[in-house]
ZADO-1210 file (C-alpha; in nm, 4 decimals, padded with zeros to 6 digits):
<atoms>
<atom x="10.2297" y="06.0519" z="10.6090" code="MET" pos="1"/>
<atom x="10.5089" y="06.1232" z="10.3446" code="SER" pos="2"/>
<atom x="10.5347" y="06.4542" z="10.1680" code="LYS" pos="3"/>
<atom x="10.4143" y="06.4925" z="09.8330" code="LEU" pos="4"/>
<atom x="10.6867" y="06.5615" z="09.5704" code="GLU" pos="5"/>
<atom x="10.6728" y="06.8670" z="09.3574" code="GLN" pos="6"/>
<atom x="10.4484" y="06.8215" z="09.0680" code="ILE" pos="7"/>
<atom x="10.5522" y="07.1652" z="08.8847" code="LEU" pos="8"/>
<atom x="10.8627" y="07.1410" z="08.6839" code="VAL" pos="9"/>
<atom x="11.0677" y="07.4701" z="08.7658" code="LEU" pos="10"/>
<atom x="11.3229" y="07.6400" z="08.5106" code="ASP" pos="11"/>
<atom x="11.5669" y="07.7201" z="08.6656" code="PRO" pos="12"/>
<atom x="11.5418" y="07.4464" z="08.9026" code="PRO" pos="13"/>
<atom x="11.7636" y="07.5629" z="09.1882" code="CYS" pos="14"/>
<atom x="11.8916" y="07.9093" z="09.1555" code="ASP" pos="15"/>
<atom x="11.7612" y="08.2557" z="09.0455" code="LEU" pos="16"/>
<atom x="12.0475" y="08.4562" z="08.9071" code="ARG" pos="17"/>
<atom x="12.0400" y="08.8359" z="08.8856" code="PHE" pos="18"/>
<atom x="12.3331" y="09.0047" z="08.6824" code="LYS" pos="19"/>
<atom x="12.4420" y="09.3348" z="08.8201" code="GLY" pos="20"/>
<atom x="12.5037" y="09.6040" z="08.8512" code="PRO" pos="21"/>
<atom x="12.2442" y="09.6615" z="09.0934" code="PHE" pos="22"/>
<atom x="12.1741" y="10.0457" z="09.0278" code="THR" pos="23"/>
<atom x="11.8357" y="09.9651" z="08.8481" code="ASP" pos="24"/>
<atom x="11.5595" y="09.7030" z="08.8923" code="VAL" pos="25"/>
<atom x="11.6925" y="09.3615" z="08.7688" code="ILE" pos="26"/>
<atom x="11.4685" y="09.0980" z="08.6210" code="THR" pos="27"/>
<atom x="11.4839" y="08.7387" z="08.5918" code="THR" pos="28"/>
<atom x="11.2400" y="08.4936" z="08.5099" code="ASN" pos="29"/>
<atom x="11.1074" y="08.1446" z="08.6662" code="LEU" pos="30"/>
<atom x="10.9214" y="07.9257" z="08.4521" code="LYS" pos="31"/>
<atom x="10.6528" y="07.6824" z="08.6006" code="LEU" pos="32"/>
<atom x="10.5517" y="07.3684" z="08.3784" code="LYS" pos="33"/>
<atom x="10.2332" y="07.1541" z="08.4619" code="ASN" pos="34"/>
<atom x="10.3194" y="06.8192" z="08.3260" code="PRO" pos="35"/>
<atom x="10.0098" y="06.6538" z="08.5120" code="SER" pos="36"/>
<atom x="09.6478" y="06.5600" z="08.3972" code="ASP" pos="37"/>
<atom x="09.5184" y="06.8073" z="08.6608" code="ARG" pos="38"/>
<atom x="09.5150" y="07.1634" z="08.7222" code="ARG" pos="39"/>
<atom x="09.7698" y="07.3183" z="08.9697" code="VAL" pos="40"/>
<atom x="09.7405" y="07.6159" z="09.2187" code="CYS" pos="41"/>
<atom x="10.0693" y="07.7853" z="09.2837" code="PHE" pos="42"/>
<atom x="10.2047" y="08.0630" z="09.5215" code="LYS" pos="43"/>
<atom x="10.5490" y="08.2179" z="09.5341" code="VAL" pos="44"/>
<atom x="10.6954" y="08.3131" z="09.8653" code="LYS" pos="45"/>
<atom x="11.0448" y="08.4686" z="09.9468" code="THR" pos="46"/>
<atom x="11.2381" y="08.5511" z="10.2512" code="THR" pos="47"/>
<atom x="11.2911" y="08.9204" z="10.1790" code="ALA" pos="48"/>
<atom x="10.9521" y="09.0609" z="10.0623" code="PRO" pos="49"/>
<atom x="11.0659" y="09.4100" z="10.0523" code="LYS" pos="50"/>
<atom x="11.3421" y="09.3451" z="09.8164" code="ARG" pos="51"/>
<atom x="11.1619" y="09.1572" z="09.5443" code="TYR" pos="52"/>
<atom x="10.8535" y="09.1991" z="09.3366" code="CYS" pos="53"/>
<atom x="10.7100" y="08.8951" z="09.1834" code="VAL" pos="54"/>
<atom x="10.4262" y="08.9033" z="08.9277" code="ARG" pos="55"/>
<atom x="10.2202" y="08.6971" z="08.9157" code="PRO" pos="56"/>
<atom x="10.2856" y="08.5545" z="09.2642" code="ASN" pos="57"/>
<atom x="09.9949" y="08.2905" z="09.2598" code="SER" pos="58"/>
<atom x="09.7735" y="08.1646" z="09.0239" code="GLY" pos="59"/>
<atom x="09.6434" y="07.8290" z="08.8506" code="ILE" pos="60"/>
<atom x="09.8244" y="07.6364" z="08.5797" code="ILE" pos="61"/>
<atom x="09.6058" y="07.4449" z="08.3380" code="ASP" pos="62"/>
<atom x="09.6881" y="07.0704" z="08.2280" code="VAL" pos="63"/>
<atom x="10.0028" y="07.0862" z="08.0170" code="GLY" pos="64"/>
<atom x="10.0502" y="07.4552" z="08.0454" code="ALA" pos="65"/>
<atom x="10.3636" y="07.6579" z="08.1372" code="THR" pos="66"/>
<atom x="10.3692" y="08.0134" z="08.3477" code="VAL" pos="67"/>
<atom x="10.6489" y="08.2435" z="08.3447" code="THR" pos="68"/>
<atom x="10.7119" y="08.4276" z="08.6716" code="ILE" pos="69"/>
<atom x="10.8910" y="08.7827" z="08.6463" code="SER" pos="70"/>
<atom x="11.1030" y="08.8100" z="08.9629" code="VAL" pos="71"/>
<atom x="11.2259" y="09.1995" z="08.9902" code="MET" pos="72"/>
<atom x="11.4914" y="09.2648" z="09.2302" code="LEU" pos="73"/>
<atom x="11.5059" y="09.6379" z="09.3703" code="GLN" pos="74"/>
<atom x="11.8079" y="09.8557" z="09.3370" code="PRO" pos="75"/>
<atom x="12.0348" y="09.8379" z="09.6296" code="PHE" pos="76"/>
<atom x="12.3875" y="09.8947" z="09.7410" code="ASP" pos="77"/>
<atom x="12.5811" y="09.5606" z="09.6571" code="TYR" pos="78"/>
<atom x="12.8491" y="09.4334" z="09.9156" code="ASP" pos="79"/>
<atom x="13.0682" y="09.1764" z="09.7438" code="PRO" pos="80"/>
<atom x="13.1697" y="09.0452" z="10.0913" code="ASN" pos="81"/>
<atom x="12.8044" y="08.9689" z="10.1979" code="GLU" pos="82"/>
<atom x="12.6568" y="08.6544" z="10.0426" code="LYS" pos="83"/>
<atom x="12.3246" y="08.6333" z="09.9644" code="SER" pos="84"/>
<atom x="12.0906" y="08.4653" z="10.1922" code="LYS" pos="85"/>
<atom x="11.7642" y="08.5376" z="10.0062" code="HIS" pos="86"/>
<atom x="11.5483" y="08.2371" z="09.9172" code="LYS" pos="87"/>
<atom x="11.2338" y="08.1732" z="09.7397" code="PHE" pos="88"/>
<atom x="10.9758" y="07.8954" z="09.7617" code="MET" pos="89"/>
<atom x="10.7392" y="07.7749" z="09.5385" code="VAL" pos="90"/>
<atom x="10.4244" y="07.5901" z="09.6713" code="GLN" pos="91"/>
<atom x="10.1536" y="07.4176" z="09.4660" code="SER" pos="92"/>
<atom x="09.8509" y="07.1995" z="09.5331" code="ILE" pos="93"/>
<atom x="09.6000" y="07.0238" z="09.3012" code="PHE" pos="94"/>
<atom x="09.3192" y="07.2651" z="09.2250" code="ALA" pos="95"/>
<atom x="08.9876" y="07.1799" z="09.3790" code="PRO" pos="96"/>
<atom x="08.7034" y="07.1099" z="09.1575" code="PRO" pos="97"/>
<atom x="08.5451" y="07.4703" z="09.2331" code="ASN" pos="98"/>
<atom x="08.8059" y="07.7387" z="09.3110" code="VAL" pos="99"/>
<atom x="08.6219" y="08.0503" z="09.4048" code="ALA" pos="100"/>
<atom x="08.8749" y="08.2121" z="09.6569" code="GLU" pos="101"/>
<atom x="09.2294" y="08.1747" z="09.6287" code="MET" pos="102"/>
<atom x="09.3267" y="08.3083" z="09.9588" code="ASP" pos="103"/>
<atom x="09.0464" y="08.1152" z="10.1284" code="ALA" pos="104"/>
<atom x="09.1802" y="07.8049" z="09.9625" code="MET" pos="105"/>
<atom x="09.5560" y="07.8501" z="10.0936" code="TRP" pos="106"/>
<atom x="09.4315" y="07.9220" z="10.4316" code="LYS" pos="107"/>
<atom x="09.2363" y="07.5852" z="10.4580" code="ASP" pos="108"/>
<atom x="09.4797" y="07.3794" z="10.2769" code="VAL" pos="109"/>
<atom x="09.6195" y="07.0642" z="10.4684" code="LYS" pos="110"/>
<atom x="10.0068" y="07.0302" z="10.5152" code="PRO" pos="111"/>
<atom x="10.0167" y="06.6743" z="10.3758" code="HIS" pos="112"/>
<atom x="09.8574" y="06.8051" z="10.0256" code="ASP" pos="113"/>
<atom x="10.1461" y="07.0909" z="09.9906" code="LEU" pos="114"/>
<atom x="10.4175" y="07.0484" z="09.7280" code="MET" pos="115"/>
<atom x="10.6948" y="07.2974" z="09.7474" code="ASP" pos="116"/>
<atom x="11.0317" y="07.3699" z="09.5948" code="SER" pos="117"/>
<atom x="11.3158" y="07.6146" z="09.7218" code="LYS" pos="118"/>
<atom x="11.5361" y="07.8347" z="09.5181" code="LEU" pos="119"/>
<atom x="11.8461" y="08.0367" z="09.6162" code="ARG" pos="120"/>
<atom x="11.9372" y="08.3815" z="09.4870" code="CYS" pos="121"/>
<atom x="12.2782" y="08.4451" z="09.3411" code="VAL" pos="122"/>
<atom x="12.4062" y="08.8053" z="09.2277" code="PHE" pos="123"/>
<atom x="12.6330" y="08.8063" z="08.9453" code="ASP" pos="124"/>
<atom x="12.8657" y="09.1000" z="08.8785" code="LEU" pos="125"/>
<atom x="13.0751" y="09.1817" z="08.5762" code="PRO" pos="126"/>
<atom x="13.3899" y="09.2375" z="08.8076" code="SER" pos="127"/>
<atom x="13.3509" y="08.8780" z="08.9221" code="GLU" pos="128"/>
<atom x="13.3150" y="08.7415" z="08.5799" code="ASN" pos="129"/>
<atom x="13.6218" y="08.9533" z="08.4717" code="ASN" pos="130"/>
<atom x="13.8283" y="08.7934" z="08.7523" code="GLU" pos="131"/>
<atom x="13.7289" y="08.4404" z="08.6631" code="VAL" pos="132"/>
<atom x="13.8386" y="08.4922" z="08.2961" code="ILE" pos="133"/>
<atom x="14.1645" y="08.6554" z="08.4157" code="ASP" pos="134"/>
<atom x="14.2361" y="08.3416" z="08.5933" code="VAL" pos="135"/>
<atom x="14.1539" y="08.1132" z="08.3073" code="GLU" pos="136"/>
<atom x="14.3968" y="08.3422" z="08.0791" code="LEU" pos="137"/>
<atom x="14.6934" y="08.3312" z="08.3354" code="SER" pos="138"/>
<atom x="14.6514" y="07.9349" z="08.3728" code="SER" pos="139"/>
<atom x="14.6511" y="07.8929" z="07.9951" code="SER" pos="140"/>
<atom x="14.9338" y="08.1264" z="07.9399" code="ALA" pos="141"/>
<atom x="15.1258" y="07.9112" z="08.1579" code="THR" pos="142"/>
<atom x="15.0364" y="07.5796" z="07.9755" code="ALA" pos="143"/>
<atom x="15.2766" y="07.6012" z="07.6736" code="PRO" pos="144"/>
<atom x="15.6044" y="07.6395" z="07.9109" code="VAL" pos="145"/>
<atom x="15.4955" y="07.3030" z="08.1016" code="GLN" pos="146"/>
<atom x="15.4019" y="07.1198" z="07.7921" code="ASN" pos="147"/>
<atom x="15.6972" y="07.2277" z="07.6074" code="SER" pos="148"/>
<atom x="15.8459" y="06.8744" z="07.6037" code="SER" pos="149"/>
<atom x="15.5340" y="06.7411" z="07.4639" code="LYS" pos="150"/>
<atom x="15.4602" y="06.7258" z="07.0909" code="ALA" pos="151"/>
<atom x="15.3970" y="07.0108" z="06.8751" code="SER" pos="152"/>
<atom x="15.0147" y="06.9751" z="06.8070" code="PRO" pos="153"/>
<atom x="14.9588" y="06.9782" z="07.2040" code="VAL" pos="154"/>
<atom x="15.1743" y="07.3021" z="07.1956" code="GLN" pos="155"/>
<atom x="14.9598" y="07.4636" z="06.9203" code="ASN" pos="156"/>
<atom x="14.6322" y="07.3740" z="07.1064" code="SER" pos="157"/>
<atom x="14.7565" y="07.5079" z="07.4234" code="SER" pos="158"/>
<atom x="14.8576" y="07.8339" z="07.2677" code="LYS" pos="159"/>
<atom x="14.5523" y="07.8537" z="07.1016" code="ALA" pos="160"/>
<atom x="14.3346" y="07.8386" z="07.4283" code="SER" pos="161"/>
<atom x="14.4480" y="08.1938" z="07.5367" code="PRO" pos="162"/>
<atom x="14.3228" y="08.3311" z="07.2103" code="VAL" pos="163"/>
<atom x="13.9865" y="08.1599" z="07.2483" code="GLN" pos="164"/>
<atom x="13.9606" y="08.2909" z="07.6072" code="ASN" pos="165"/>
<atom x="14.0671" y="08.6245" z="07.5139" code="SER" pos="166"/>
<atom x="13.7746" y="08.6524" z="07.2449" code="SER" pos="167"/>
<atom x="13.5215" y="08.5235" z="07.5149" code="LYS" pos="168"/>
<atom x="13.6546" y="08.7848" z="07.7386" code="ALA" pos="169"/>
<atom x="13.5891" y="09.0894" z="07.4957" code="SER" pos="170"/>
<atom x="13.1936" y="09.1013" z="07.5192" code="PRO" pos="171"/>
<atom x="13.2437" y="09.0917" z="07.9162" code="VAL" pos="172"/>
<atom x="13.4473" y="09.3436" z="07.9343" code="LEU" pos="173"/>
<atom x="13.2613" y="09.5567" z="07.6734" code="THR" pos="174"/>
<atom x="12.9475" y="09.5071" z="07.8618" code="ALA" pos="175"/>
<atom x="13.1241" y="09.6214" z="08.1895" code="ALA" pos="176"/>
<atom x="13.2635" y="09.9470" z="08.0325" code="LYS" pos="177"/>
<atom x="12.9053" y="10.0137" z="07.8795" code="THR" pos="178"/>
<atom x="12.7561" y="09.9780" z="08.2186" code="ALA" pos="179"/>
<atom x="13.0160" y="10.1953" z="08.3846" code="SER" pos="180"/>
<atom x="12.9639" y="10.4675" z="08.1203" code="VAL" pos="181"/>
<atom x="12.5744" y="10.4373" z="08.1552" code="SER" pos="182"/>
<atom x="12.6389" y="10.4886" z="08.5475" code="THR" pos="183"/>
<atom x="12.8647" y="10.7772" z="08.5022" code="ASN" pos="184"/>
<atom x="12.6189" y="10.9309" z="08.2506" code="GLY" pos="185"/>
<atom x="12.3544" y="10.9086" z="08.4787" code="SER" pos="186"/>
<atom x="12.5198" y="11.0579" z="08.7505" code="GLU" pos="187"/>
<atom x="12.6232" y="11.3414" z="08.5732" code="MET" pos="188"/>
<atom x="12.2676" y="11.4020" z="08.4539" code="ARG" pos="189"/>
<atom x="12.1593" y="11.4016" z="08.8423" code="LYS" pos="190"/>
<atom x="12.4470" y="11.6500" z="08.8889" code="LEU" pos="191"/>
<atom x="12.3274" y="11.8791" z="08.6333" code="THR" pos="192"/>
<atom x="11.9618" y="11.8780" z="08.7192" code="GLU" pos="193"/>
<atom x="12.0786" y="11.9485" z="09.1135" code="GLU" pos="194"/>
<atom x="12.3208" y="12.2603" z="08.9776" code="CYS" pos="195"/>
<atom x="12.0244" y="12.3771" z="08.7766" code="ARG" pos="196"/>
<atom x="11.8065" y="12.3643" z="09.0787" code="ARG" pos="197"/>
<atom x="12.0525" y="12.5359" z="09.3186" code="LEU" pos="198"/>
<atom x="12.1079" y="12.8105" z="09.0501" code="GLN" pos="199"/>
<atom x="11.7276" y="12.8781" z="09.0279" code="ALA" pos="200"/>
<atom x="11.6991" y="12.9098" z="09.4074" code="GLU" pos="201"/>
<atom x="12.0073" y="13.1501" z="09.4196" code="MET" pos="202"/>
<atom x="11.8254" y="13.3577" z="09.1379" code="ASP" pos="203"/>
<atom x="11.5010" y="13.3550" z="09.3428" code="LYS" pos="204"/>
<atom x="11.6795" y="13.4605" z="09.6702" code="LEU" pos="205"/>
<atom x="11.8943" y="13.7203" z="09.4788" code="THR" pos="206"/>
<atom x="11.5570" y="13.8703" z="09.3470" code="GLY" pos="207"/>
<atom x="11.4080" y="13.8792" z="09.7124" code="GLU" pos="208"/>
<atom x="11.7245" y="14.0478" z="09.8313" code="ASN" pos="209"/>
<atom x="11.6758" y="14.3133" z="09.5813" code="ARG" pos="210"/>
<atom x="11.3213" y="14.3628" z="09.6642" code="GLN" pos="211"/>
<atom x="11.3698" y="14.3920" z="10.0281" code="LEU" pos="212"/>
<atom x="11.6678" y="14.6734" z="09.9470" code="LYS" pos="213"/>
<atom x="11.4248" y="14.8689" z="09.7298" code="ASP" pos="214"/>
<atom x="11.1460" y="14.8476" z="10.0116" code="ASP" pos="215"/>
<atom x="11.3791" y="14.9618" z="10.2625" code="GLY" pos="216"/>
<atom x="11.5015" y="15.2756" z="10.0401" code="VAL" pos="217"/>
<atom x="11.1431" y="15.3665" z="09.9924" code="ARG" pos="218"/>
<atom x="11.0657" y="15.3632" z="10.3759" code="MET" pos="219"/>
<atom x="11.3521" y="15.5780" z="10.4723" code="ARG" pos="220"/>
<atom x="11.2591" y="15.8358" z="10.1916" code="ARG" pos="221"/>
<atom x="10.9136" y="15.8369" z="10.3226" code="ALA" pos="222"/>
<atom x="11.0348" y="15.8910" z="10.6749" code="ALA" pos="223"/>
<atom x="11.2595" y="16.1670" z="10.5933" code="GLN" pos="224"/>
<atom x="10.9464" y="16.3361" z="10.3989" code="ARG" pos="225"/>
<atom x="10.7486" y="16.3100" z="10.7434" code="SER" pos="226"/>
<atom x="11.0234" y="16.4509" z="10.9313" code="ASP" pos="227"/>
<atom x="11.0537" y="16.7495" z="10.6693" code="HIS" pos="228"/>
<atom x="10.6811" y="16.8351" z="10.6910" code="MET" pos="229"/>
<atom x="10.6850" y="16.8201" z="11.0720" code="THR" pos="230"/>
<atom x="10.9653" y="17.0557" z="11.0865" code="SER" pos="231"/>
<atom x="10.8050" y="17.2854" z="10.8533" code="ASN" pos="232"/>
<atom x="10.4938" y="17.2954" z="11.0400" code="GLN" pos="233"/>
<atom x="10.6635" y="17.3725" z="11.3559" code="THR" pos="234"/>
<atom x="10.8719" y="17.6608" z="11.2270" code="GLY" pos="235"/>
<atom x="10.5256" y="17.8256" z="11.0794" code="SER" pos="236"/>
<atom x="10.3516" y="17.7760" z="11.4307" code="SER" pos="237"/>
<atom x="10.6553" y="17.9713" z="11.6034" code="SER" pos="238"/>
<atom x="10.6343" y="18.2333" z="11.3385" code="SER" pos="239"/>
<atom x="10.2746" y="18.2683" z="11.3766" code="MET" pos="240"/>
<atom x="10.3213" y="18.3148" z="11.7715" code="MET" pos="241"/>
<atom x="10.6076" y="18.5732" z="11.7215" code="GLN" pos="242"/>
<atom x="10.3579" y="18.7789" z="11.4880" code="GLN" pos="243"/>
<atom x="10.0984" y="18.7665" z="11.7438" code="THR" pos="244"/>
<atom x="10.3223" y="18.8904" z="11.9996" code="THR" pos="245"/>
<atom x="10.4460" y="19.1610" z="11.8194" code="ALA" pos="246"/>
<atom x="10.1006" y="19.2822" z="11.7236" code="ALA" pos="247"/>
<atom x="09.9795" y="19.2688" z="12.0567" code="SER" pos="248"/>
<atom x="10.2728" y="19.4725" z="12.2386" code="LEU" pos="249"/>
<atom x="10.1702" y="19.8258" z="12.1277" code="PRO" pos="250"/>
<atom x="09.8050" y="19.7867" z="12.2343" code="ALA" pos="251"/>
<atom x="09.9491" y="19.6928" z="12.5792" code="LEU" pos="252"/>
<atom x="10.1865" y="19.9710" z="12.6206" code="LEU" pos="253"/>
<atom x="09.8670" y="20.2075" z="12.5269" code="VAL" pos="254"/>
<atom x="09.6607" y="20.0633" z="12.7842" code="VAL" pos="255"/>
<atom x="09.9614" y="20.1040" z="13.0386" code="ILE" pos="256"/>
<atom x="10.0049" y="20.4569" z="12.9436" code="ALA" pos="257"/>
<atom x="09.6342" y="20.5309" z="12.9801" code="ALA" pos="258"/>
<atom x="09.6222" y="20.3845" z="13.3226" code="VAL" pos="259"/>
<atom x="09.9037" y="20.6167" z="13.4118" code="PHE" pos="260"/>
<atom x="09.7648" y="20.9148" z="13.2641" code="ILE" pos="261"/>
<atom x="09.4377" y="20.8508" z="13.4403" code="GLY" pos="262"/>
<atom x="09.6088" y="20.7908" z="13.7773" code="PHE" pos="263"/>
<atom x="09.8008" y="21.1231" z="13.7463" code="PHE" pos="264"/>
<atom x="09.5051" y="21.3177" z="13.6428" code="ILE" pos="265"/>
<atom x="09.2976" y="21.1908" z="13.8860" code="GLY" pos="266"/>
<atom x="09.5492" y="21.2798" z="14.1790" code="LYS" pos="267"/>
<atom x="09.6069" y="21.6456" z="14.0641" code="PHE" pos="268"/>
<atom x="09.2216" y="21.7099" z="14.0359" code="ILE" pos="269"/>
<atom x="09.1170" y="21.5510" z="14.3689" code="LEU" pos="270"/>
</atoms>
């Protein structure tokens, strides 16, 4: 059985274009129109679900109605040498009479009832546009030399073309400069915030270091006081012992003298 042709009308029909720079979220719109006389269910899929945010990614389109899909590309580092391989697919099916659960309906859908369309993602950068404009300007600038043998009206038209191209180039160049200035401004703000954060950390570390020094000084002073008190107590104890020894020495001598006197008296008497 042949595959059904897509009933929805897509705008744009083939490509989803995202204009850089890609340092912020880039949003492009996809419009789905239902020209039929029946309600149509749709669902949007992508090959890179982590890089895109789609709102809404599914739903029902009434007869003759149009739905706008917002496709948001997340910020990333763009490489001009790498071509985009991201793709989107819009699947559709005629809505059943009673639709209760969309997920259950999509799980039970038959392949021959599905209609789909594929879109390719294209990344545009201001630098690429400037290169195209430069090529056009250079080709237009050589045109008067090649057509110098022709009639003057042709020469005038060829001379006017560089002016027209340069006027077209001005908005693009201005947009590129504006984007560059905004990017530099955001980077400067980030650097300023980082400097402020580092300064706050330095102030905090300095305060902690000062507190540690003060605690060390207090501890050393307390240790010195303790040593001084210990030495004073030791000196007083030694002086008290000396006084006691000095006080007991005369009594000891008296006792010894009494013993000798008693010894001699007893010897002579006996």
